[in-house]
Structure formats: structure tokens, C-alpha cells
Residue frames as qw, qx, qy, qz and C-alpha x, y, z in Angstrom:
[[0.000, 0.885, 0.465, 0.000, 0.00, 0.00, 0.00],
 [0.323, -0.784, 0.106, 0.519, 2.84, 2.34, 0.86],
 [0.407, -0.131, 0.595, 0.680, 4.53, 1.65, -2.48],
 [0.210, 0.630, 0.659, 0.353, 1.27, 2.43, -4.32],
 [0.139, -0.936, -0.247, 0.210, 0.95, 5.73, -2.47],
 [0.393, -0.581, 0.344, 0.625, 4.55, 6.60, -3.31],
 [0.371, 0.195, 0.691, 0.589, 3.93, 5.75, -6.97],
 [0.081, 0.818, 0.550, 0.152, 0.79, 7.88, -7.07],
 [0.273, -0.866, -0.027, 0.418, 2.68, 10.76, -5.46],
 [0.403, -0.327, 0.511, 0.685, 5.47, 10.55, -8.04],
 [0.287, 0.480, 0.695, 0.452, 2.90, 10.48, -10.84],
 [0.049, -0.924, -0.376, 0.055, 1.24, 13.62, -9.49],
 [0.355, -0.758, 0.182, 0.516, 4.63, 15.32, -9.24],
 [0.458, 0.004, 0.612, 0.645, 5.47, 14.58, -12.88],
 [0.280, 0.559, 0.047, -0.779, 4.31, 17.59, -14.89],
 [0.226, 0.252, -0.743, -0.577, 4.68, 15.68, -18.15],
 [0.082, -0.224, -0.971, -0.011, 2.44, 12.85, -16.96],
 [0.130, 0.538, 0.576, -0.601, -0.22, 15.13, -15.46],
 [0.284, 0.523, -0.191, -0.781, -0.47, 17.33, -18.55],
 [0.236, 0.184, -0.837, -0.459, -0.40, 14.36, -20.93],
 [0.008, -0.274, -0.946, 0.174, -2.94, 12.37, -18.91],
 [0.224, 0.571, 0.430, -0.663, -5.44, 15.22, -18.60],
 [0.298, 0.499, -0.362, -0.729, -5.10, 16.21, -22.26],
 [0.208, 0.099, -0.914, -0.333, -5.35, 12.66, -23.59],
 [0.078, 0.363, 0.865, -0.338, -8.28, 11.86, -21.29],
 [0.292, 0.573, 0.189, -0.742, -10.10, 14.96, -22.54],
 [0.301, 0.389, -0.604, -0.627, -9.44, 14.05, -26.19],
 [0.120, -0.059, -0.986, -0.099, -10.60, 10.44, -25.71],
 [0.149, 0.453, 0.718, -0.506, -13.74, 11.46, -23.82],
 [0.335, 0.550, -0.046, -0.764, -14.71, 14.06, -26.40],
 [0.269, 0.263, -0.784, -0.493, -14.19, 11.50, -29.18],
 [0.005, -0.197, -0.972, 0.130, -16.38, 8.96, -27.36],
 [0.181, 0.602, 0.600, -0.495, -19.30, 11.34, -26.82],
 [0.029, -0.245, 0.397, 0.884, -18.90, 13.04, -30.21],
 [0.104, -0.307, -0.804, -0.498, -21.96, 11.38, -31.85],
 [0.228, -0.665, -0.689, 0.178, -24.17, 12.68, -29.04],
 [0.194, -0.699, -0.166, 0.668, -23.03, 16.31, -29.17],
 [0.196, -0.079, 0.506, 0.836, -22.58, 17.05, -32.87],
 [0.412, 0.526, 0.315, -0.674, -25.29, 19.04, -34.64],
 [0.536, 0.593, -0.333, -0.500, -24.38, 18.54, -38.29],
 [0.973, 0.136, 0.187, 0.021, -23.84, 15.46, -40.46],
 [0.442, -0.618, 0.469, 0.450, -20.12, 14.86, -40.93],
 [0.438, 0.011, 0.742, 0.507, -20.58, 13.48, -44.47],
 [0.334, 0.762, 0.554, -0.018, -23.40, 15.68, -45.83],
 [0.379, 0.116, 0.248, 0.884, -22.41, 18.22, -48.47],
 [0.066, 0.864, 0.433, -0.249, -23.86, 21.74, -48.52],
 [0.569, 0.271, 0.241, 0.738, -22.29, 23.62, -51.41],
 [0.028, -0.856, -0.232, -0.460, -24.16, 26.86, -50.62],
 [0.538, -0.837, 0.103, -0.011, -22.20, 26.99, -47.34],
 [0.875, 0.213, -0.073, 0.428, -18.88, 26.13, -48.95],
 [0.523, 0.230, -0.218, 0.791, -15.78, 27.70, -47.33],
 [0.358, -0.843, -0.205, -0.346, -17.78, 29.43, -44.60],
 [0.270, 0.481, -0.567, 0.612, -15.33, 30.98, -42.11],
 [0.321, -0.235, -0.804, 0.441, -15.62, 30.16, -38.39],
 [0.283, -0.593, -0.326, -0.680, -18.87, 31.52, -36.93],
 [0.513, -0.343, -0.669, 0.415, -18.23, 31.07, -33.23],
 [0.159, -0.240, -0.272, 0.918, -18.17, 34.79, -32.49],
 [0.283, -0.024, -0.292, -0.913, -21.09, 35.64, -34.78],
 [0.709, -0.189, -0.403, -0.547, -23.50, 32.73, -34.23],
 [0.517, -0.459, 0.606, -0.393, -22.03, 30.84, -31.28],
 [0.358, -0.146, 0.922, 0.002, -22.63, 27.10, -31.01],
 [0.640, 0.504, 0.470, -0.340, -25.63, 27.28, -33.33],
 [0.523, 0.776, -0.243, -0.256, -23.44, 28.07, -36.34],
 [0.900, 0.273, -0.211, 0.267, -20.36, 26.50, -37.90],
 [0.558, -0.803, 0.080, 0.194, -18.00, 27.03, -34.97],
 [0.527, -0.442, 0.494, 0.531, -14.83, 26.14, -36.92],
 [0.312, 0.534, -0.385, -0.685, -16.24, 26.94, -40.37],
 [0.892, 0.273, 0.322, -0.165, -16.87, 24.61, -43.29],
 [0.506, -0.265, 0.616, 0.542, -14.69, 22.99, -45.94],
 [0.094, 0.242, -0.524, -0.811, -14.88, 23.25, -49.73],
 [0.251, -0.271, -0.850, -0.375, -17.94, 20.98, -49.80],
 [0.421, -0.499, -0.055, -0.755, -19.78, 22.86, -47.05],
 [0.768, -0.306, -0.558, 0.071, -19.24, 20.17, -44.41],
 [0.424, -0.866, 0.101, -0.243, -18.98, 21.35, -40.80],
 [0.470, 0.536, -0.617, 0.333, -15.35, 21.17, -39.71],
 [0.356, -0.433, 0.611, -0.558, -16.04, 20.79, -35.98],
 [0.905, 0.007, 0.202, -0.374, -18.27, 17.81, -36.64],
 [0.850, 0.424, -0.302, 0.079, -15.73, 16.20, -38.93],
 [0.144, 0.621, -0.626, 0.449, -12.98, 16.96, -36.41],
 [0.573, -0.330, 0.556, -0.504, -14.81, 15.18, -33.58],
 [0.949, 0.163, 0.148, -0.226, -15.97, 12.21, -35.65],
 [0.667, 0.604, -0.407, 0.157, -12.57, 12.00, -37.37],
 [0.145, -0.610, 0.663, -0.409, -10.92, 11.85, -33.96],
 [0.844, -0.132, 0.397, -0.337, -12.92, 8.69, -33.22],
 [0.912, 0.404, -0.075, 0.017, -11.57, 6.99, -36.32],
 [0.374, 0.704, -0.506, 0.329, -7.98, 8.15, -35.78],
 [0.362, -0.513, 0.640, -0.443, -7.94, 7.07, -32.14],
 [0.916, 0.007, 0.277, -0.291, -9.79, 3.81, -32.79],
 [0.835, 0.495, -0.221, 0.091, -7.41, 2.80, -35.56],
 [0.257, 0.678, -0.558, 0.404, -4.25, 3.84, -33.70],
 [0.499, -0.439, 0.588, -0.461, -5.13, 2.40, -30.28],
 [0.952, 0.102, 0.176, -0.227, -6.38, -0.83, -31.87],
 [0.745, 0.556, -0.325, 0.173, -3.23, -1.19, -33.95],
 [0.028, 0.638, -0.621, 0.453, -0.97, -0.49, -30.96],
 [0.729, -0.304, 0.446, -0.423, -2.85, -2.94, -28.74],
 [0.973, 0.186, 0.119, -0.060, -2.62, -5.85, -31.18],
 [0.566, 0.677, -0.383, 0.274, 0.89, -4.86, -32.26],
 [0.205, -0.617, 0.620, -0.439, 2.09, -4.88, -28.66],
 [0.872, -0.146, 0.354, -0.305, 0.35, -8.20, -28.03],
 [0.914, 0.390, -0.067, 0.087, 2.07, -9.83, -31.00],
 [0.365, 0.708, -0.450, 0.404, 5.41, -8.15, -30.29],
 [0.498, -0.573, 0.496, -0.422, 5.17, -9.10, -26.61],
 [0.959, -0.038, 0.253, -0.123, 4.65, -12.78, -27.33],
 [0.784, 0.541, -0.176, 0.246, 7.42, -12.80, -29.94],
 [0.116, 0.744, -0.471, 0.460, 9.84, -10.99, -27.61],
 [0.692, -0.478, 0.415, -0.346, 9.05, -13.19, -24.62],
 [0.977, 0.068, 0.198, 0.026, 9.69, -16.45, -26.44],
 [0.632, 0.669, -0.224, 0.322, 12.68, -15.05, -28.32],
 [0.051, -0.739, 0.492, -0.458, 14.41, -13.82, -25.18],
 [0.746, -0.405, 0.421, -0.319, 13.53, -16.80, -23.00],
 [0.964, 0.110, 0.239, 0.041, 14.35, -19.68, -25.34],
 [0.146, -0.730, 0.520, 0.419, 17.17, -18.08, -27.35],
 [0.531, -0.055, 0.795, 0.289, 18.85, -20.31, -29.94],
 [0.169, 0.207, 0.708, 0.653, 17.15, -20.84, -33.29],
 [0.040, -0.778, -0.627, 0.028, 13.86, -19.37, -31.99],
 [0.221, -0.789, -0.043, 0.572, 15.63, -16.13, -31.11],
 [0.277, -0.259, 0.549, 0.745, 17.52, -16.04, -34.40],
 [0.156, 0.448, 0.779, 0.410, 14.41, -16.66, -36.48],
 [0.077, -0.860, -0.491, 0.114, 12.26, -14.02, -34.78],
 [0.272, -0.768, 0.065, 0.576, 14.97, -11.37, -34.50],
 [0.322, -0.110, 0.593, 0.730, 16.25, -11.76, -38.06],
 [0.105, 0.621, 0.695, 0.347, 12.72, -11.34, -39.35],
 [0.194, -0.894, -0.295, 0.275, 12.34, -8.28, -37.12],
 [0.383, -0.514, 0.292, 0.710, 15.66, -6.88, -38.34],
 [0.292, 0.269, 0.667, 0.631, 14.52, -7.18, -41.95],
 [0.035, -0.824, -0.539, -0.170, 11.42, -5.13, -41.18],
 [0.356, -0.830, -0.095, 0.419, 13.34, -2.59, -39.10],
 [0.478, -0.168, 0.405, 0.761, 15.73, -2.02, -42.01],
 [0.079, 0.483, 0.551, 0.676, 12.83, -0.40, -43.88],
 [0.129, -0.062, 0.284, -0.948, 11.26, 2.83, -42.53],
 [0.239, 0.343, 0.846, -0.333, 7.82, 2.02, -41.08],
 [0.407, 0.617, 0.163, -0.654, 5.98, 4.64, -43.14],
 [0.301, 0.483, -0.640, -0.517, 7.59, 3.47, -46.37],
 [0.014, 0.004, -1.000, -0.026, 6.79, -0.17, -45.61],
 [0.303, 0.456, 0.661, -0.513, 3.22, 0.76, -44.65],
 [0.404, 0.582, -0.166, -0.686, 2.73, 2.65, -47.93],
 [0.243, 0.312, -0.843, -0.365, 3.93, -0.35, -49.91],
 [0.066, 0.156, 0.969, -0.178, 1.71, -2.80, -48.02],
 [0.362, 0.534, 0.451, -0.617, -1.42, -0.64, -48.25],
 [0.358, 0.516, -0.425, -0.652, -0.79, -0.18, -51.97],
 [0.200, 0.127, -0.948, -0.213, -0.84, -3.98, -52.33],
 [0.027, 0.306, 0.898, -0.314, -3.72, -4.77, -49.95],
 [0.074, -0.625, -0.537, -0.562, -5.88, -1.81, -50.85],
 [0.032, 0.207, -0.356, 0.911, -6.87, 1.26, -48.85],
 [0.565, -0.560, -0.390, -0.464, -9.56, 0.61, -46.24],
 [0.433, -0.709, 0.334, -0.445, -9.77, 0.72, -42.46],
 [0.956, -0.237, 0.166, -0.040, -9.29, -3.02, -41.83],
 [0.826, 0.367, -0.075, 0.421, -6.23, -3.19, -44.09],
 [0.097, 0.793, -0.262, 0.542, -4.89, -0.01, -42.49],
 [0.663, -0.611, 0.319, -0.290, -5.09, -1.51, -38.99],
 [0.983, 0.011, 0.117, 0.140, -3.53, -4.75, -40.23],
 [0.620, 0.592, -0.152, 0.491, -0.65, -2.88, -41.85],
 [0.171, -0.788, 0.323, -0.497, -0.02, -0.80, -38.71],
 [0.861, -0.417, 0.259, -0.132, 0.10, -4.00, -36.64],
 [0.933, 0.217, 0.056, 0.280, 2.48, -5.76, -39.01],
 [0.480, 0.645, -0.167, 0.571, 4.83, -2.79, -39.31],
 [0.269, -0.774, 0.244, -0.519, 4.79, -1.93, -35.61],
 [0.918, -0.387, -0.041, -0.077, 5.50, -5.21, -33.81],
 [0.796, 0.263, -0.305, 0.452, 9.31, -5.48, -34.39],
 [0.057, 0.613, -0.347, 0.708, 10.12, -2.50, -32.13],
 [0.714, -0.482, 0.179, -0.475, 8.07, -4.03, -29.33],
 [0.987, -0.003, -0.152, 0.059, 9.61, -7.48, -29.83],
 [0.594, 0.425, -0.373, 0.572, 13.16, -6.16, -29.58],
 [0.230, -0.596, 0.333, -0.693, 12.37, -4.15, -26.45],
 [0.870, -0.337, 0.092, -0.348, 10.70, -7.11, -24.74],
 [0.918, 0.182, -0.268, 0.230, 13.53, -9.46, -25.74],
 [0.325, 0.537, -0.429, 0.650, 16.12, -7.12, -24.19],
 [0.494, -0.513, 0.311, -0.629, 14.14, -6.97, -20.94],
 [0.972, -0.134, -0.048, -0.187, 13.68, -10.77, -20.85],
 [0.745, 0.368, -0.407, 0.379, 17.40, -11.37, -21.33],
 [0.009, 0.517, -0.490, 0.702, 18.00, -9.37, -18.14],
 [0.684, -0.350, 0.233, -0.597, 15.19, -10.84, -16.05],
 [0.959, 0.036, -0.246, -0.137, 15.81, -14.48, -16.93],
 [0.555, 0.383, -0.574, 0.464, 19.27, -14.32, -15.32],
 [0.390, -0.552, 0.358, -0.644, 17.79, -13.61, -11.88],
 [0.007, -0.210, 0.942, -0.261, 18.01, -16.29, -9.22],
 [0.565, 0.163, 0.544, -0.599, 14.24, -16.64, -8.77],
 [0.729, 0.432, -0.291, -0.445, 13.97, -17.82, -12.39],
 [0.379, 0.372, -0.844, 0.071, 16.61, -20.50, -11.78],
 [0.253, -0.073, 0.800, -0.539, 14.84, -21.51, -8.57],
 [0.707, 0.274, 0.182, -0.627, 11.54, -21.87, -10.41],
 [0.660, 0.421, -0.568, -0.253, 13.14, -24.14, -12.98],
 [0.143, 0.276, -0.902, 0.301, 14.65, -26.31, -10.24],
 [0.411, 0.087, 0.653, -0.630, 11.23, -26.59, -8.57],
 [0.295, 0.234, 0.895, 0.239, 9.76, -27.83, -11.86],
 [0.321, 0.656, 0.264, -0.631, 7.78, -24.78, -12.98],
 [0.657, 0.484, 0.507, 0.278, 6.75, -24.94, -16.63],
 [0.376, 0.060, 0.242, 0.892, 8.18, -22.54, -19.18],
 [0.109, -0.633, -0.475, -0.601, 4.79, -20.92, -19.74],
 [0.520, -0.769, -0.358, 0.107, 4.35, -20.31, -16.01],
 [0.569, -0.370, 0.016, 0.734, 7.80, -18.77, -15.74],
 [0.258, 0.263, 0.376, 0.850, 7.29, -16.57, -18.80],
 [0.211, -0.606, -0.424, -0.639, 3.83, -15.24, -17.99],
 [0.606, -0.717, -0.343, -0.026, 3.81, -15.34, -14.18],
 [0.658, -0.562, -0.006, 0.500, 7.35, -14.26, -13.34],
 [0.459, -0.004, 0.307, 0.834, 9.01, -12.60, -16.32],
 [0.068, 0.638, 0.517, 0.566, 6.03, -10.70, -17.74],
 [0.347, -0.878, -0.324, 0.062, 5.19, -8.76, -14.53],
 [0.559, -0.533, 0.100, 0.627, 8.77, -7.50, -14.44],
 [0.311, 0.025, 0.443, 0.840, 8.57, -5.88, -17.88],
 [0.081, 0.762, 0.640, 0.046, 5.07, -4.37, -17.65],
 [0.180, -0.800, -0.076, 0.567, 6.51, -0.96, -16.77],
 [0.221, -0.321, 0.550, 0.739, 8.55, -0.79, -19.97],
 [0.158, 0.408, 0.816, 0.377, 5.51, -1.91, -21.97],
 [0.020, -0.838, -0.487, 0.245, 3.35, 0.87, -20.53],
 [0.181, -0.686, 0.182, 0.680, 5.94, 3.49, -21.42],
 [0.164, -0.145, 0.707, 0.673, 6.46, 2.30, -24.97],
 [0.150, 0.549, 0.812, 0.128, 2.71, 1.75, -25.52],
 [0.020, 0.858, 0.311, -0.407, 1.84, 5.36, -24.72],
 [0.107, -0.612, 0.403, 0.671, 4.60, 6.62, -27.00],
 [0.229, 0.067, 0.854, 0.462, 3.63, 4.21, -29.77],
 [0.221, 0.708, 0.655, -0.144, 0.05, 5.51, -29.77],
 [0.056, 0.843, -0.033, -0.534, 1.24, 9.01, -30.64],
 [0.133, -0.422, 0.695, 0.566, 3.58, 7.74, -33.33],
 [0.263, 0.285, 0.898, 0.209, 0.92, 5.44, -34.80],
 [0.227, 0.805, 0.427, -0.345, -1.56, 8.32, -34.99],
 [0.033, 0.728, -0.353, -0.587, 1.01, 10.18, -37.08],
 [0.186, -0.131, 0.880, 0.417, 1.49, 7.17, -39.37],
 [0.268, 0.547, 0.791, -0.053, -2.28, 6.78, -39.77],
 [0.171, 0.852, 0.160, -0.467, -2.69, 10.48, -40.56],
 [0.078, -0.555, 0.589, 0.582, 0.17, 10.32, -43.06],
 [0.220, 0.117, 0.918, 0.308, -1.36, 7.35, -44.88],
 [0.227, 0.722, 0.626, -0.187, -4.81, 8.99, -44.89],
 [0.039, 0.790, -0.125, -0.599, -3.25, 12.20, -46.18],
 [0.054, -0.373, 0.749, 0.544, -1.75, 10.25, -49.08],
 [0.708, 0.164, -0.225, -0.649, -5.09, 8.59, -49.84],
 [0.526, 0.190, -0.829, -0.009, -3.97, 5.19, -48.54],
 [0.002, -0.017, -0.805, 0.593, -5.80, 5.18, -45.23],
 [0.272, 0.528, 0.662, -0.457, -9.33, 6.18, -44.29],
 [0.210, 0.256, 0.624, 0.708, -11.25, 6.83, -47.48],
 [0.271, 0.119, 0.089, -0.951, -13.59, 9.80, -48.08],
 [0.141, -0.736, -0.040, -0.661, -16.28, 10.68, -47.22],
 [0.756, -0.530, -0.334, 0.191, -15.37, 9.10, -43.83],
 [0.021, 0.930, -0.223, 0.291, -13.58, 11.83, -41.90],
 [0.827, -0.332, -0.133, 0.433, -10.17, 11.47, -40.31],
 [0.235, -0.864, 0.088, 0.436, -7.60, 14.08, -39.43],
 [0.432, -0.249, 0.601, 0.625, -5.29, 13.04, -42.24],
 [0.296, 0.539, 0.692, 0.378, -8.10, 13.20, -44.79],
 [0.040, -0.938, -0.311, 0.150, -9.15, 16.64, -43.53],
 [0.324, -0.688, 0.309, 0.571, -5.62, 17.99, -43.88],
 [0.397, 0.050, 0.709, 0.581, -5.39, 16.55, -47.40],
 [0.192, 0.738, 0.621, 0.181, -8.74, 18.12, -48.35],
 [0.113, -0.958, -0.173, 0.201, -7.67, 21.55, -47.08],
 [0.603, -0.331, 0.276, 0.671, -4.16, 21.80, -48.48],
 [0.352, 0.409, 0.480, 0.691, -5.31, 23.42, -51.73],
 [0.157, -0.859, -0.312, -0.375, -7.13, 26.11, -49.74],
 [0.655, -0.311, -0.322, 0.608, -4.22, 26.87, -47.42],
 [0.246, 0.032, 0.014, 0.969, -3.98, 30.52, -48.54],
 [0.294, -0.328, -0.317, -0.840, -7.72, 31.25, -48.79],
 [0.754, -0.458, -0.141, -0.450, -9.35, 29.09, -46.08],
 [0.256, 0.464, -0.765, 0.366, -6.65, 28.22, -43.56],
 [0.576, -0.284, 0.475, -0.602, -9.24, 27.10, -40.98],
 [0.921, 0.142, -0.215, -0.293, -9.82, 23.89, -42.95],
 [0.766, 0.284, -0.501, 0.284, -6.34, 22.61, -42.30],
 [0.005, -0.551, 0.509, -0.661, -5.60, 24.35, -39.01],
 [0.731, -0.364, 0.212, -0.538, -8.20, 22.54, -36.86],
 [0.995, -0.012, -0.094, -0.005, -7.16, 18.93, -37.68],
 [0.581, 0.509, -0.413, 0.482, -3.50, 19.97, -37.64],
 [0.209, -0.556, 0.464, -0.657, -3.75, 21.38, -34.11],
 [0.878, -0.250, 0.136, -0.386, -5.81, 18.38, -32.94],
 [0.921, 0.234, -0.262, 0.168, -3.22, 15.99, -34.36],
 [0.335, 0.558, -0.474, 0.593, -0.36, 17.90, -32.73],
 [0.451, -0.501, 0.389, -0.629, -2.03, 18.03, -29.31],
 [0.962, -0.118, 0.003, -0.248, -2.97, 14.34, -29.38],
 [0.814, 0.321, -0.355, 0.330, 0.55, 13.21, -30.28],
 [0.099, 0.563, -0.469, 0.673, 2.04, 15.52, -27.63],
 [0.691, -0.440, 0.197, -0.539, -0.40, 14.22, -25.00],
 [0.996, -0.067, -0.059, -0.027, 0.53, 10.57, -25.44],
 [0.643, 0.441, -0.367, 0.508, 4.24, 11.41, -25.71],
 [0.191, -0.615, 0.378, -0.665, 3.99, 13.39, -22.46],
 [0.882, -0.334, 0.105, -0.315, 2.42, 10.37, -20.76],
 [0.932, 0.177, -0.198, 0.245, 5.29, 8.18, -21.96],
 [0.354, 0.557, -0.381, 0.647, 7.91, 10.69, -20.84],
 [0.471, -0.578, 0.281, -0.604, 6.21, 11.07, -17.46],
 [0.971, -0.197, 0.010, -0.134, 6.03, 7.32, -16.90],
 [0.788, 0.347, -0.296, 0.415, 9.66, 6.95, -17.90],
 [0.073, 0.607, -0.394, 0.686, 10.71, 9.61, -15.40],
 [0.690, -0.477, 0.196, -0.508, 8.56, 8.16, -12.61],
 [0.992, -0.111, 0.051, -0.022, 9.80, 4.60, -13.06],
 [0.516, 0.646, -0.442, 0.349, 13.43, 5.64, -13.54],
 [0.792, -0.335, -0.414, 0.299, 15.37, 3.92, -10.71],
 [0.402, 0.187, -0.230, 0.866, 17.39, 7.09, -10.17],
 [0.280, -0.466, -0.055, -0.838, 14.22, 8.88, -9.00],
 [0.751, -0.443, -0.472, -0.130, 13.29, 6.28, -6.41],
 [0.192, -0.732, 0.424, -0.498, 14.01, 7.21, -2.82]]
């Protein structure tokens, strides 16, 4: 109990974690309740209202708060609904990518030998190619849709997790309690999931929060290039792509999703930095 209180105190003292946690929690909550608070249809065109500037000061919440795009679609509505897609895709891809990378790293680090060589050489091949470039190539082959996008993000994201987990396992498996468990006849699965895994959860939490921000950027980049979420479904990358040709005449089209993307990535990166600082052994008293 005392250790939990000390951990909670250190988390509260970390400015990075507090700012990142509050900001990310706000973004996630707004995205969840978005369908219940939006007034306009995110996919309905209204050409007579095309390129309407922000009306917050003139009409308040009853108007187009952040303006409209070239097809007359309400930007605030598309921003909120698009956030749901961006977060859903990124968090889903990170969750399954970490699950796959975790299992691969655990078995690779624990068993070593040909298992380690096989998994790590395959990971090295993927890591030799930039993730965005590999994702572009895979989406071009599979076709651009949400399911394929999530699958590609999982496939291109697991090697980093696997290498991190493997490095942690190589350290933990040399501890005496692992040797004692083997002598007492504990199975490999019990040792891996009951004794090794709990000792690397901290590193997984840190890398997971940072991977979410990075994956959101990859998803937005692919959607911007037309290889991710397909119109008329909104996503932040699609909104930025739609507004780039109006950058000089209707900057509000591109500014809103750009700021939302920046704040979301910063929020999850702040959480990762805060967790890293809190769990750093040098900060423990």
C-alpha cells in the first residue's frame, strides 16, 4: 500500500504525466461522446455553405464554430468524428501490435537459440525499412480501407516491441528466482507469464503510450496520401489533405485537424515521458 501511495505521489509530481494524462483523457472522452453532441452530419455536403469561415463569435454554437470545408461540411463535426476513427485505428493497432510483439519478444528472449535467431532476423529485416515506407507499400498492395490499415499498422509496428521485450527478458531471466523456479519444476509458460512478464510491464506501458502518438502520425500520413481512411469518412489526415489546396484562402480547414493531431501526439508522448521519469530507478528514494 505504501509503495502504491509513493507511486501515485510521483505520478502527481510529474508535470509531463499530469499534462499528458489530462489532455489525452479529454481528447478520448470528447471523441467517445462526439456522436451525441454534434449538430451537423459529418458526411453531408452543402455547397451553398462552402468555405464558410468560423462563426463562433457571430453565431455561437448554433453556427459552424470552426467553419466549413470546400464541400460545405462542418469542420467541428468532422474533427470530432474524425478523432474517433484516428484514435480507434491507432489504439487498436498499438494494442494488437504490442500483443504480437510481446509474445514474440518473450519467447525469443527466453528460449534463445534458433527461436531467437528466427524471430529477431525477421524483425531486423522489417526494421531495415522505414515504417511509413513499408506501410505505404503494403497498403498499396492490400488496398486502402480501415481493416487493411489496422492490419498494416500491426504488421509494421511489432518489431520495435519485440526487440524491447527481448532485451528486458534477457535481463530478467538471469535472476536467481527464475533458476529456482526451474529447479522446482515450474513450466516454461508459467515462468514466462507469471514471473518474467510482470517485471517488464513498466517498460511496456511506457512504450505503448509513446507508440500511440507515433501510430496516430502514421495513420494520418497514410490517410493524407489517400492510402488510409477513405472519403467521405472523416479522419484528421483526410481533412488535412482536403484543405491543403485552400491553405492561402481558407486556412481554418487545415488548421483545426493539424492542431488536434499535434495536441494528441504531444499528450501521449507526455504520458510516456512522465512514466519513464517516474519509473526511472534514479528517481526512487
